[in-house]
CHARMM internal coordinates of N, CA and C (Angstrom, degrees):
IC EDIT
DIST 1 N 1 CA 1.4603
DIST 1 CA 1 C 1.5310
ANGL 1 N 1 CA 1 C 108.45
DIST 1 C 2 N 1.2935
ANGL 1 CA 1 C 2 N 114.40
DIHE 1 N 1 CA 1 C 2 N 146.11
DIST 2 N 2 CA 1.4746
ANGL 1 C 2 N 2 CA 120.53
DIHE 1 CA 1 C 2 N 2 CA 179.49
DIST 2 CA 2 C 1.5332
ANGL 2 N 2 CA 2 C 109.52
DIHE 1 C 2 N 2 CA 2 C -74.68
DIST 2 C 3 N 1.3249
ANGL 2 CA 2 C 3 N 115.10
DIHE 2 N 2 CA 2 C 3 N 134.97
DIST 3 N 3 CA 1.4518
ANGL 2 C 3 N 3 CA 117.91
DIHE 2 CA 2 C 3 N 3 CA 177.69
DIST 3 CA 3 C 1.5381
ANGL 3 N 3 CA 3 C 110.67
DIHE 2 C 3 N 3 CA 3 C -86.95
DIST 3 C 4 N 1.2778
ANGL 3 CA 3 C 4 N 116.71
DIHE 3 N 3 CA 3 C 4 N 167.37
DIST 4 N 4 CA 1.4432
ANGL 3 C 4 N 4 CA 120.41
DIHE 3 CA 3 C 4 N 4 CA -175.14
DIST 4 CA 4 C 1.5656
ANGL 4 N 4 CA 4 C 113.55
DIHE 3 C 4 N 4 CA 4 C -61.42
DIST 4 C 5 N 1.3169
ANGL 4 CA 4 C 5 N 117.15
DIHE 4 N 4 CA 4 C 5 N -41.82
DIST 5 N 5 CA 1.4951
ANGL 4 C 5 N 5 CA 117.82
DIHE 4 CA 4 C 5 N 5 CA 178.08
DIST 5 CA 5 C 1.5508
ANGL 5 N 5 CA 5 C 110.62
DIHE 4 C 5 N 5 CA 5 C -61.41
DIST 5 C 6 N 1.3204
ANGL 5 CA 5 C 6 N 118.16
DIHE 5 N 5 CA 5 C 6 N -37.92
DIST 6 N 6 CA 1.4584
ANGL 5 C 6 N 6 CA 120.14
DIHE 5 CA 5 C 6 N 6 CA -178.80
DIST 6 CA 6 C 1.5039
ANGL 6 N 6 CA 6 C 109.17
DIHE 5 C 6 N 6 CA 6 C -69.43
DIST 6 C 7 N 1.3154
ANGL 6 CA 6 C 7 N 118.27
DIHE 6 N 6 CA 6 C 7 N -41.67
DIST 7 N 7 CA 1.4667
ANGL 6 C 7 N 7 CA 121.63
DIHE 6 CA 6 C 7 N 7 CA 178.17
DIST 7 CA 7 C 1.5230
ANGL 7 N 7 CA 7 C 109.77
DIHE 6 C 7 N 7 CA 7 C -63.03
DIST 7 C 8 N 1.3101
ANGL 7 CA 7 C 8 N 118.12
DIHE 7 N 7 CA 7 C 8 N -41.73
DIST 8 N 8 CA 1.4673
ANGL 7 C 8 N 8 CA 121.75
DIHE 7 CA 7 C 8 N 8 CA 176.97
DIST 8 CA 8 C 1.5302
ANGL 8 N 8 CA 8 C 111.59
DIHE 7 C 8 N 8 CA 8 C -62.76
DIST 8 C 9 N 1.3158
ANGL 8 CA 8 C 9 N 116.06
DIHE 8 N 8 CA 8 C 9 N -42.14
DIST 9 N 9 CA 1.4622
ANGL 8 C 9 N 9 CA 120.25
DIHE 8 CA 8 C 9 N 9 CA 179.43
DIST 9 CA 9 C 1.5001
ANGL 9 N 9 CA 9 C 110.83
DIHE 8 C 9 N 9 CA 9 C -65.18
DIST 9 C 10 N 1.3394
ANGL 9 CA 9 C 10 N 117.77
DIHE 9 N 9 CA 9 C 10 N -41.12
DIST 10 N 10 CA 1.4817
ANGL 9 C 10 N 10 CA 121.98
DIHE 9 CA 9 C 10 N 10 CA 177.04
DIST 10 CA 10 C 1.5160
ANGL 10 N 10 CA 10 C 111.34
DIHE 9 C 10 N 10 CA 10 C -64.02
DIST 10 C 11 N 1.3201
ANGL 10 CA 10 C 11 N 116.02
DIHE 10 N 10 CA 10 C 11 N -40.13
DIST 11 N 11 CA 1.4584
ANGL 10 C 11 N 11 CA 120.59
DIHE 10 CA 10 C 11 N 11 CA 179.69
DIST 11 CA 11 C 1.5132
ANGL 11 N 11 CA 11 C 110.16
DIHE 10 C 11 N 11 CA 11 C -63.94
DIST 11 C 12 N 1.3210
ANGL 11 CA 11 C 12 N 117.42
DIHE 11 N 11 CA 11 C 12 N -40.38
DIST 12 N 12 CA 1.4626
ANGL 11 C 12 N 12 CA 119.28
DIHE 11 CA 11 C 12 N 12 CA 179.81
DIST 12 CA 12 C 1.5380
ANGL 12 N 12 CA 12 C 111.37
DIHE 11 C 12 N 12 CA 12 C -72.36
DIST 12 C 13 N 1.2930
ANGL 12 CA 12 C 13 N 118.11
DIHE 12 N 12 CA 12 C 13 N -43.47
DIST 13 N 13 CA 1.4569
ANGL 12 C 13 N 13 CA 119.12
DIHE 12 CA 12 C 13 N 13 CA -175.54
DIST 13 CA 13 C 1.5117
ANGL 13 N 13 CA 13 C 112.50
DIHE 12 C 13 N 13 CA 13 C -73.53
DIST 13 C 14 N 1.3019
ANGL 13 CA 13 C 14 N 118.29
DIHE 13 N 13 CA 13 C 14 N -25.12
DIST 14 N 14 CA 1.4685
ANGL 13 C 14 N 14 CA 120.95
DIHE 13 CA 13 C 14 N 14 CA 178.85
DIST 14 CA 14 C 1.5132
ANGL 14 N 14 CA 14 C 110.74
DIHE 13 C 14 N 14 CA 14 C -99.56
DIST 14 C 15 N 1.3101
ANGL 14 CA 14 C 15 N 117.23
DIHE 14 N 14 CA 14 C 15 N -40.39
DIST 15 N 15 CA 1.4687
ANGL 14 C 15 N 15 CA 122.19
DIHE 14 CA 14 C 15 N 15 CA -173.18
DIST 15 CA 15 C 1.5136
ANGL 15 N 15 CA 15 C 114.30
DIHE 14 C 15 N 15 CA 15 C -70.62
DIST 15 C 16 N 1.3167
ANGL 15 CA 15 C 16 N 116.32
DIHE 15 N 15 CA 15 C 16 N -46.31
DIST 16 N 16 CA 1.4783
ANGL 15 C 16 N 16 CA 118.40
DIHE 15 CA 15 C 16 N 16 CA -176.29
DIST 16 CA 16 C 1.5653
ANGL 16 N 16 CA 16 C 112.12
DIHE 15 C 16 N 16 CA 16 C -65.49
DIST 16 C 17 N 1.3489
ANGL 16 CA 16 C 17 N 117.82
DIHE 16 N 16 CA 16 C 17 N -48.72
DIST 17 N 17 CA 1.4794
ANGL 16 C 17 N 17 CA 114.79
DIHE 16 CA 16 C 17 N 17 CA 175.04
DIST 17 CA 17 C 1.5282
ANGL 17 N 17 CA 17 C 114.76
DIHE 16 C 17 N 17 CA 17 C -60.46
DIST 17 C 18 N 1.3096
ANGL 17 CA 17 C 18 N 117.65
DIHE 17 N 17 CA 17 C 18 N -31.92
DIST 18 N 18 CA 1.4332
ANGL 17 C 18 N 18 CA 121.69
DIHE 17 CA 17 C 18 N 18 CA 178.34
DIST 18 CA 18 C 1.5405
ANGL 18 N 18 CA 18 C 111.16
DIHE 17 C 18 N 18 CA 18 C -67.30
DIST 18 C 19 N 1.3107
ANGL 18 CA 18 C 19 N 114.53
DIHE 18 N 18 CA 18 C 19 N -42.15
DIST 19 N 19 CA 1.4928
ANGL 18 C 19 N 19 CA 117.87
DIHE 18 CA 18 C 19 N 19 CA 176.11
DIST 19 CA 19 C 1.5108
ANGL 19 N 19 CA 19 C 111.58
DIHE 18 C 19 N 19 CA 19 C -65.67
DIST 19 C 20 N 1.3293
ANGL 19 CA 19 C 20 N 118.12
DIHE 19 N 19 CA 19 C 20 N -37.81
DIST 20 N 20 CA 1.4741
ANGL 19 C 20 N 20 CA 120.23
DIHE 19 CA 19 C 20 N 20 CA 176.66
DIST 20 CA 20 C 1.5066
ANGL 20 N 20 CA 20 C 110.87
DIHE 19 C 20 N 20 CA 20 C -64.64
DIST 20 C 21 N 1.3531
ANGL 20 CA 20 C 21 N 115.67
DIHE 20 N 20 CA 20 C 21 N -39.81
DIST 21 N 21 CA 1.4669
ANGL 20 C 21 N 21 CA 119.79
DIHE 20 CA 20 C 21 N 21 CA 177.53
DIST 21 CA 21 C 1.5212
ANGL 21 N 21 CA 21 C 110.42
DIHE 20 C 21 N 21 CA 21 C -62.30
DIST 21 C 22 N 1.3373
ANGL 21 CA 21 C 22 N 119.01
DIHE 21 N 21 CA 21 C 22 N -42.79
DIST 22 N 22 CA 1.4636
ANGL 21 C 22 N 22 CA 121.46
DIHE 21 CA 21 C 22 N 22 CA 176.75
DIST 22 CA 22 C 1.5267
ANGL 22 N 22 CA 22 C 110.65
DIHE 21 C 22 N 22 CA 22 C -58.06
DIST 22 C 23 N 1.3139
ANGL 22 CA 22 C 23 N 115.80
DIHE 22 N 22 CA 22 C 23 N -42.75
DIST 23 N 23 CA 1.4867
ANGL 22 C 23 N 23 CA 119.54
DIHE 22 CA 22 C 23 N 23 CA -177.66
DIST 23 CA 23 C 1.5377
ANGL 23 N 23 CA 23 C 110.33
DIHE 22 C 23 N 23 CA 23 C -65.51
DIST 23 C 24 N 1.3080
ANGL 23 CA 23 C 24 N 117.28
DIHE 23 N 23 CA 23 C 24 N -41.09
DIST 24 N 24 CA 1.4600
ANGL 23 C 24 N 24 CA 121.14
DIHE 23 CA 23 C 24 N 24 CA 179.42
DIST 24 CA 24 C 1.5117
ANGL 24 N 24 CA 24 C 110.84
DIHE 23 C 24 N 24 CA 24 C -66.09
DIST 24 C 25 N 1.3268
ANGL 24 CA 24 C 25 N 116.15
DIHE 24 N 24 CA 24 C 25 N -42.26
DIST 25 N 25 CA 1.4833
ANGL 24 C 25 N 25 CA 119.03
DIHE 24 CA 24 C 25 N 25 CA -178.30
DIST 25 CA 25 C 1.5592
ANGL 25 N 25 CA 25 C 109.14
DIHE 24 C 25 N 25 CA 25 C -69.72
DIST 25 C 26 N 1.3194
ANGL 25 CA 25 C 26 N 116.66
DIHE 25 N 25 CA 25 C 26 N -41.73
DIST 26 N 26 CA 1.4457
ANGL 25 C 26 N 26 CA 119.27
DIHE 25 CA 25 C 26 N 26 CA -177.76
DIST 26 CA 26 C 1.5647
ANGL 26 N 26 CA 26 C 112.38
DIHE 25 C 26 N 26 CA 26 C -67.24
DIST 26 C 27 N 1.3508
ANGL 26 CA 26 C 27 N 116.81
DIHE 26 N 26 CA 26 C 27 N -29.71
DIST 27 N 27 CA 1.4407
ANGL 26 C 27 N 27 CA 119.77
DIHE 26 CA 26 C 27 N 27 CA -178.58
DIST 27 CA 27 C 1.5600
ANGL 27 N 27 CA 27 C 113.22
DIHE 26 C 27 N 27 CA 27 C -83.51
DIST 27 C 28 N 1.3303
ANGL 27 CA 27 C 28 N 118.25
DIHE 27 N 27 CA 27 C 28 N -10.00
DIST 28 N 28 CA 1.4295
ANGL 27 C 28 N 28 CA 121.98
DIHE 27 CA 27 C 28 N 28 CA -176.90
DIST 28 CA 28 C 1.5415
ANGL 28 N 28 CA 28 C 108.29
DIHE 27 C 28 N 28 CA 28 C -96.73
DIST 28 C 29 N 1.3143
ANGL 28 CA 28 C 29 N 118.83
DIHE 28 N 28 CA 28 C 29 N 111.94
DIST 29 N 29 CA 1.4647
ANGL 28 C 29 N 29 CA 121.34
DIHE 28 CA 28 C 29 N 29 CA -176.15
DIST 29 CA 29 C 1.5724
ANGL 29 N 29 CA 29 C 113.13
DIHE 28 C 29 N 29 CA 29 C -69.69
DIST 29 C 30 N 1.3137
ANGL 29 CA 29 C 30 N 117.94
DIHE 29 N 29 CA 29 C 30 N -18.75
DIST 30 N 30 CA 1.4560
ANGL 29 C 30 N 30 CA 120.90
DIHE 29 CA 29 C 30 N 30 CA -177.52
DIST 30 CA 30 C 1.5325
ANGL 30 N 30 CA 30 C 112.63
DIHE 29 C 30 N 30 CA 30 C -85.09
DIST 30 C 31 N 1.3222
ANGL 30 CA 30 C 31 N 117.99
DIHE 30 N 30 CA 30 C 31 N -7.78
DIST 31 N 31 CA 1.4494
ANGL 30 C 31 N 31 CA 121.28
DIHE 30 CA 30 C 31 N 31 CA -178.59
DIST 31 CA 31 C 1.5474
ANGL 31 N 31 CA 31 C 108.45
DIHE 30 C 31 N 31 CA 31 C -93.36
DIST 31 C 32 N 1.3248
ANGL 31 CA 31 C 32 N 114.51
DIHE 31 N 31 CA 31 C 32 N 133.77
DIST 32 N 32 CA 1.4551
ANGL 31 C 32 N 32 CA 119.03
DIHE 31 CA 31 C 32 N 32 CA -178.12
DIST 32 CA 32 C 1.5174
ANGL 32 N 32 CA 32 C 110.74
DIHE 31 C 32 N 32 CA 32 C -70.66
DIST 32 C 33 N 1.3097
ANGL 32 CA 32 C 33 N 117.33
DIHE 32 N 32 CA 32 C 33 N 147.55
DIST 33 N 33 CA 1.4536
ANGL 32 C 33 N 33 CA 122.49
DIHE 32 CA 32 C 33 N 33 CA -179.26
DIST 33 CA 33 C 1.5463
ANGL 33 N 33 CA 33 C 111.22
DIHE 32 C 33 N 33 CA 33 C -68.10
DIST 33 C 34 N 1.3151
ANGL 33 CA 33 C 34 N 116.78
DIHE 33 N 33 CA 33 C 34 N -24.97
DIST 34 N 34 CA 1.4780
ANGL 33 C 34 N 34 CA 117.98
DIHE 33 CA 33 C 34 N 34 CA -178.93
DIST 34 CA 34 C 1.5014
ANGL 34 N 34 CA 34 C 112.42
DIHE 33 C 34 N 34 CA 34 C -68.05
DIST 34 C 35 N 1.3336
ANGL 34 CA 34 C 35 N 117.24
DIHE 34 N 34 CA 34 C 35 N -23.04
DIST 35 N 35 CA 1.4597
ANGL 34 C 35 N 35 CA 120.11
DIHE 34 CA 34 C 35 N 35 CA 176.77
DIST 35 CA 35 C 1.5160
ANGL 35 N 35 CA 35 C 110.84
DIHE 34 C 35 N 35 CA 35 C -62.11
DIST 35 C 36 N 1.3122
ANGL 35 CA 35 C 36 N 116.92
DIHE 35 N 35 CA 35 C 36 N -42.27
DIST 36 N 36 CA 1.4877
ANGL 35 C 36 N 36 CA 120.65
DIHE 35 CA 35 C 36 N 36 CA 176.17
DIST 36 CA 36 C 1.4860
ANGL 36 N 36 CA 36 C 111.27
DIHE 35 C 36 N 36 CA 36 C -60.42
DIST 36 C 37 N 1.3128
ANGL 36 CA 36 C 37 N 117.97
DIHE 36 N 36 CA 36 C 37 N -41.62
DIST 37 N 37 CA 1.4911
ANGL 36 C 37 N 37 CA 121.99
DIHE 36 CA 36 C 37 N 37 CA 178.84
DIST 37 CA 37 C 1.5529
ANGL 37 N 37 CA 37 C 110.14
DIHE 36 C 37 N 37 CA 37 C -62.28
DIST 37 C 38 N 1.3368
ANGL 37 CA 37 C 38 N 115.86
DIHE 37 N 37 CA 37 C 38 N -39.86
DIST 38 N 38 CA 1.4647
ANGL 37 C 38 N 38 CA 119.56
DIHE 37 CA 37 C 38 N 38 CA 179.50
DIST 38 CA 38 C 1.5409
ANGL 38 N 38 CA 38 C 110.84
DIHE 37 C 38 N 38 CA 38 C -66.40
DIST 38 C 39 N 1.2966
ANGL 38 CA 38 C 39 N 114.85
DIHE 38 N 38 CA 38 C 39 N -41.06
DIST 39 N 39 CA 1.4963
ANGL 38 C 39 N 39 CA 119.94
DIHE 38 CA 38 C 39 N 39 CA 179.79
DIST 39 CA 39 C 1.5394
ANGL 39 N 39 CA 39 C 110.40
DIHE 38 C 39 N 39 CA 39 C -63.53
DIST 39 C 40 N 1.3153
ANGL 39 CA 39 C 40 N 114.88
DIHE 39 N 39 CA 39 C 40 N -46.78
DIST 40 N 40 CA 1.4549
ANGL 39 C 40 N 40 CA 119.63
DIHE 39 CA 39 C 40 N 40 CA -178.86
DIST 40 CA 40 C 1.5630
ANGL 40 N 40 CA 40 C 110.66
DIHE 39 C 40 N 40 CA 40 C -63.34
DIST 40 C 41 N 1.3640
ANGL 40 CA 40 C 41 N 114.25
DIHE 40 N 40 CA 40 C 41 N -46.07
DIST 41 N 41 CA 1.4503
ANGL 40 C 41 N 41 CA 118.58
DIHE 40 CA 40 C 41 N 41 CA 178.58
DIST 41 CA 41 C 1.5375
ANGL 41 N 41 CA 41 C 112.20
DIHE 40 C 41 N 41 CA 41 C -61.25
DIST 41 C 42 N 1.3366
ANGL 41 CA 41 C 42 N 117.56
DIHE 41 N 41 CA 41 C 42 N -42.76
DIST 42 N 42 CA 1.4375
ANGL 41 C 42 N 42 CA 121.44
DIHE 41 CA 41 C 42 N 42 CA 178.80
DIST 42 CA 42 C 1.5325
ANGL 42 N 42 CA 42 C 111.44
DIHE 41 C 42 N 42 CA 42 C -65.28
DIST 42 C 43 N 1.3231
ANGL 42 CA 42 C 43 N 117.02
DIHE 42 N 42 CA 42 C 43 N -38.63
DIST 43 N 43 CA 1.4614
ANGL 42 C 43 N 43 CA 119.80
DIHE 42 CA 42 C 43 N 43 CA 175.33
DIST 43 CA 43 C 1.5247
ANGL 43 N 43 CA 43 C 115.12
DIHE 42 C 43 N 43 CA 43 C -61.77
DIST 43 C 44 N 1.3488
ANGL 43 CA 43 C 44 N 113.02
DIHE 43 N 43 CA 43 C 44 N -42.55
DIST 44 N 44 CA 1.4934
ANGL 43 C 44 N 44 CA 117.67
DIHE 43 CA 43 C 44 N 44 CA -179.82
DIST 44 CA 44 C 1.5283
ANGL 44 N 44 CA 44 C 109.11
DIHE 43 C 44 N 44 CA 44 C -67.40
DIST 44 C 45 N 1.3606
ANGL 44 CA 44 C 45 N 116.87
DIHE 44 N 44 CA 44 C 45 N -39.82
DIST 45 N 45 CA 1.4292
ANGL 44 C 45 N 45 CA 119.45
DIHE 44 CA 44 C 45 N 45 CA 179.10
DIST 45 CA 45 C 1.5253
ANGL 45 N 45 CA 45 C 111.80
DIHE 44 C 45 N 45 CA 45 C -66.74
DIST 45 C 46 N 1.2975
ANGL 45 CA 45 C 46 N 116.96
DIHE 45 N 45 CA 45 C 46 N -38.12
DIST 46 N 46 CA 1.5152
ANGL 45 C 46 N 46 CA 120.82
DIHE 45 CA 45 C 46 N 46 CA 176.15
DIST 46 CA 46 C 1.5091
ANGL 46 N 46 CA 46 C 112.48
DIHE 45 C 46 N 46 CA 46 C -62.78
DIST 46 C 47 N 1.3231
ANGL 46 CA 46 C 47 N 115.92
DIHE 46 N 46 CA 46 C 47 N -43.42
DIST 47 N 47 CA 1.4850
ANGL 46 C 47 N 47 CA 118.95
DIHE 46 CA 46 C 47 N 47 CA 177.69
DIST 47 CA 47 C 1.5398
ANGL 47 N 47 CA 47 C 110.41
DIHE 46 C 47 N 47 CA 47 C -65.71
DIST 47 C 48 N 1.2708
ANGL 47 CA 47 C 48 N 117.28
DIHE 47 N 47 CA 47 C 48 N -39.75
DIST 48 N 48 CA 1.4734
ANGL 47 C 48 N 48 CA 120.17
DIHE 47 CA 47 C 48 N 48 CA 178.73
DIST 48 CA 48 C 1.5028
ANGL 48 N 48 CA 48 C 110.90
DIHE 47 C 48 N 48 CA 48 C -61.84
DIST 48 C 49 N 1.3554
ANGL 48 CA 48 C 49 N 117.60
DIHE 48 N 48 CA 48 C 49 N -45.88
DIST 49 N 49 CA 1.4466
ANGL 48 C 49 N 49 CA 120.98
DIHE 48 CA 48 C 49 N 49 CA -179.26
DIST 49 CA 49 C 1.5182
ANGL 49 N 49 CA 49 C 111.07
DIHE 48 C 49 N 49 CA 49 C -66.06
DIST 49 C 50 N 1.3589
ANGL 49 CA 49 C 50 N 114.69
DIHE 49 N 49 CA 49 C 50 N -40.15
DIST 50 N 50 CA 1.5059
ANGL 49 C 50 N 50 CA 118.81
DIHE 49 CA 49 C 50 N 50 CA 179.28
DIST 50 CA 50 C 1.5204
ANGL 50 N 50 CA 50 C 111.43
DIHE 49 C 50 N 50 CA 50 C -60.77
DIST 50 C 51 N 1.3760
ANGL 50 CA 50 C 51 N 116.07
DIHE 50 N 50 CA 50 C 51 N -44.18
DIST 51 N 51 CA 1.4681
ANGL 50 C 51 N 51 CA 118.65
DIHE 50 CA 50 C 51 N 51 CA 178.44
DIST 51 CA 51 C 1.4960
ANGL 51 N 51 CA 51 C 112.54
DIHE 50 C 51 N 51 CA 51 C -69.60
DIST 51 C 52 N 1.3339
ANGL 51 CA 51 C 52 N 117.02
DIHE 51 N 51 CA 51 C 52 N -36.54
DIST 52 N 52 CA 1.4747
ANGL 51 C 52 N 52 CA 119.71
DIHE 51 CA 51 C 52 N 52 CA 179.08
DIST 52 CA 52 C 1.5400
ANGL 52 N 52 CA 52 C 110.78
DIHE 51 C 52 N 52 CA 52 C -64.19
DIST 52 C 53 N 1.3398
ANGL 52 CA 52 C 53 N 117.29
DIHE 52 N 52 CA 52 C 53 N -44.74
DIST 53 N 53 CA 1.4699
ANGL 52 C 53 N 53 CA 119.49
DIHE 52 CA 52 C 53 N 53 CA 179.28
DIST 53 CA 53 C 1.5601
ANGL 53 N 53 CA 53 C 109.97
DIHE 52 C 53 N 53 CA 53 C -64.77
DIST 53 C 54 N 1.3118
ANGL 53 CA 53 C 54 N 117.15
DIHE 53 N 53 CA 53 C 54 N -38.98
DIST 54 N 54 CA 1.4679
ANGL 53 C 54 N 54 CA 120.16
DIHE 53 CA 53 C 54 N 54 CA 178.41
DIST 54 CA 54 C 1.5182
ANGL 54 N 54 CA 54 C 111.39
DIHE 53 C 54 N 54 CA 54 C -63.76
DIST 54 C 55 N 1.3099
ANGL 54 CA 54 C 55 N 117.55
DIHE 54 N 54 CA 54 C 55 N -38.78
DIST 55 N 55 CA 1.4672
ANGL 54 C 55 N 55 CA 119.25
DIHE 54 CA 54 C 55 N 55 CA 178.20
DIST 55 CA 55 C 1.5256
ANGL 55 N 55 CA 55 C 112.66
DIHE 54 C 55 N 55 CA 55 C -70.43
DIST 55 C 56 N 1.3535
ANGL 55 CA 55 C 56 N 117.44
DIHE 55 N 55 CA 55 C 56 N -39.98
DIST 56 N 56 CA 1.4315
ANGL 55 C 56 N 56 CA 119.99
DIHE 55 CA 55 C 56 N 56 CA 174.14
DIST 56 CA 56 C 1.5166
ANGL 56 N 56 CA 56 C 112.23
DIHE 55 C 56 N 56 CA 56 C -60.67
DIST 56 C 57 N 1.3316
ANGL 56 CA 56 C 57 N 116.18
DIHE 56 N 56 CA 56 C 57 N -42.14
DIST 57 N 57 CA 1.4659
ANGL 56 C 57 N 57 CA 119.40
DIHE 56 CA 56 C 57 N 57 CA 179.75
DIST 57 CA 57 C 1.5145
ANGL 57 N 57 CA 57 C 109.83
DIHE 56 C 57 N 57 CA 57 C -65.72
DIST 57 C 58 N 1.3377
ANGL 57 CA 57 C 58 N 117.61
DIHE 57 N 57 CA 57 C 58 N -38.75
DIST 58 N 58 CA 1.4594
ANGL 57 C 58 N 58 CA 120.54
DIHE 57 CA 57 C 58 N 58 CA 178.52
DIST 58 CA 58 C 1.5266
ANGL 58 N 58 CA 58 C 110.42
DIHE 57 C 58 N 58 CA 58 C -62.35
DIST 58 C 59 N 1.3231
ANGL 58 CA 58 C 59 N 116.98
DIHE 58 N 58 CA 58 C 59 N -43.71
DIST 59 N 59 CA 1.4598
ANGL 58 C 59 N 59 CA 121.53
DIHE 58 CA 58 C 59 N 59 CA -179.65
DIST 59 CA 59 C 1.5092
ANGL 59 N 59 CA 59 C 111.45
DIHE 58 C 59 N 59 CA 59 C -66.48
DIST 59 C 60 N 1.3313
ANGL 59 CA 59 C 60 N 117.48
DIHE 59 N 59 CA 59 C 60 N -36.36
DIST 60 N 60 CA 1.4735
ANGL 59 C 60 N 60 CA 122.01
DIHE 59 CA 59 C 60 N 60 CA 179.64
DIST 60 CA 60 C 1.5143
ANGL 60 N 60 CA 60 C 111.54
DIHE 59 C 60 N 60 CA 60 C -71.47
DIST 60 C 61 N 1.3163
ANGL 60 CA 60 C 61 N 118.22
DIHE 60 N 60 CA 60 C 61 N -25.69
DIST 61 N 61 CA 1.4852
ANGL 60 C 61 N 61 CA 121.19
DIHE 60 CA 60 C 61 N 61 CA -178.50
DIST 61 CA 61 C 1.5089
ANGL 61 N 61 CA 61 C 113.00
DIHE 60 C 61 N 61 CA 61 C -83.14
DIST 61 C 62 N 1.3385
ANGL 61 CA 61 C 62 N 119.51
DIHE 61 N 61 CA 61 C 62 N -8.85
DIST 62 N 62 CA 1.4423
ANGL 61 C 62 N 62 CA 122.35
DIHE 61 CA 61 C 62 N 62 CA 179.03
DIST 62 CA 62 C 1.5337
ANGL 62 N 62 CA 62 C 106.43
DIHE 61 C 62 N 62 CA 62 C -72.69
DIST 62 C 63 N 1.3727
ANGL 62 CA 62 C 63 N 116.88
DIHE 62 N 62 CA 62 C 63 N 128.53
DIST 63 N 63 CA 1.4788
ANGL 62 C 63 N 63 CA 118.50
DIHE 62 CA 62 C 63 N 63 CA 177.68
DIST 63 CA 63 C 1.5199
ANGL 63 N 63 CA 63 C 111.51
DIHE 62 C 63 N 63 CA 63 C -60.52
DIST 63 C 64 N 1.2910
ANGL 63 CA 63 C 64 N 115.82
DIHE 63 N 63 CA 63 C 64 N 153.27
DIST 64 N 64 CA 1.4510
ANGL 63 C 64 N 64 CA 121.21
DIHE 63 CA 63 C 64 N 64 CA -174.66
DIST 64 CA 64 C 1.5100
ANGL 64 N 64 CA 64 C 113.11
DIHE 63 C 64 N 64 CA 64 C -62.27
DIST 64 C 65 N 1.3557
ANGL 64 CA 64 C 65 N 119.10
DIHE 64 N 64 CA 64 C 65 N -35.41
DIST 65 N 65 CA 1.4557
ANGL 64 C 65 N 65 CA 120.05
DIHE 64 CA 64 C 65 N 65 CA -179.46
DIST 65 CA 65 C 1.5319
ANGL 65 N 65 CA 65 C 111.35
DIHE 64 C 65 N 65 CA 65 C -67.89
DIST 65 C 66 N 1.3323
ANGL 65 CA 65 C 66 N 118.59
DIHE 65 N 65 CA 65 C 66 N -28.98
DIST 66 N 66 CA 1.4369
ANGL 65 C 66 N 66 CA 120.88
DIHE 65 CA 65 C 66 N 66 CA 176.67
DIST 66 CA 66 C 1.5491
ANGL 66 N 66 CA 66 C 110.36
DIHE 65 C 66 N 66 CA 66 C -72.86
DIST 66 C 67 N 1.3399
ANGL 66 CA 66 C 67 N 116.29
DIHE 66 N 66 CA 66 C 67 N -35.55
DIST 67 N 67 CA 1.4544
ANGL 66 C 67 N 67 CA 119.04
DIHE 66 CA 66 C 67 N 67 CA 177.95
DIST 67 CA 67 C 1.5112
ANGL 67 N 67 CA 67 C 109.99
DIHE 66 C 67 N 67 CA 67 C -66.92
DIST 67 C 68 N 1.3184
ANGL 67 CA 67 C 68 N 119.10
DIHE 67 N 67 CA 67 C 68 N -37.65
DIST 68 N 68 CA 1.4660
ANGL 67 C 68 N 68 CA 122.03
DIHE 67 CA 67 C 68 N 68 CA 179.82
DIST 68 CA 68 C 1.5284
ANGL 68 N 68 CA 68 C 110.14
DIHE 67 C 68 N 68 CA 68 C -66.38
DIST 68 C 69 N 1.3359
ANGL 68 CA 68 C 69 N 116.97
DIHE 68 N 68 CA 68 C 69 N -39.85
DIST 69 N 69 CA 1.4696
ANGL 68 C 69 N 69 CA 120.71
DIHE 68 CA 68 C 69 N 69 CA -179.19
DIST 69 CA 69 C 1.5263
ANGL 69 N 69 CA 69 C 110.84
DIHE 68 C 69 N 69 CA 69 C -65.39
DIST 69 C 70 N 1.3164
ANGL 69 CA 69 C 70 N 118.65
DIHE 69 N 69 CA 69 C 70 N -34.05
DIST 70 N 70 CA 1.4772
ANGL 69 C 70 N 70 CA 119.04
DIHE 69 CA 69 C 70 N 70 CA -179.39
DIST 70 CA 70 C 1.5189
ANGL 70 N 70 CA 70 C 110.57
DIHE 69 C 70 N 70 CA 70 C -69.70
DIST 70 C 71 N 1.3064
ANGL 70 CA 70 C 71 N 121.08
DIHE 70 N 70 CA 70 C 71 N -26.29
DIST 71 N 71 CA 1.4539
ANGL 70 C 71 N 71 CA 122.71
DIHE 70 CA 70 C 71 N 71 CA -178.87
DIST 71 CA 71 C 1.5155
ANGL 71 N 71 CA 71 C 112.16
DIHE 70 C 71 N 71 CA 71 C -81.25
DIST 71 C 72 N 1.2936
ANGL 71 CA 71 C 72 N 118.84
DIHE 71 N 71 CA 71 C 72 N -13.32
DIST 72 N 72 CA 1.4783
ANGL 71 C 72 N 72 CA 120.80
DIHE 71 CA 71 C 72 N 72 CA -177.35
DIST 72 CA 72 C 1.5154
ANGL 72 N 72 CA 72 C 110.80
DIHE 71 C 72 N 72 CA 72 C -95.32
END
COOR INIT
IC SEED 1 N 1 CA 1 C
IC BUILD
């Protein structure tokens, strides 16, 4: 599982450049507004896939005897 400092570091390293990119795109009149929608949609999809893969990995790492105990 990701610890809080790692989550905070990921949020800073991904979130701040993304916010700066939004500001640059929004301030440029020659850039279409649909580009911003594509970037936001891609970011949401990437986060969803990242979390999904992490959850699958976490479930796969559980030893088999613990999985059997949860079903009883």
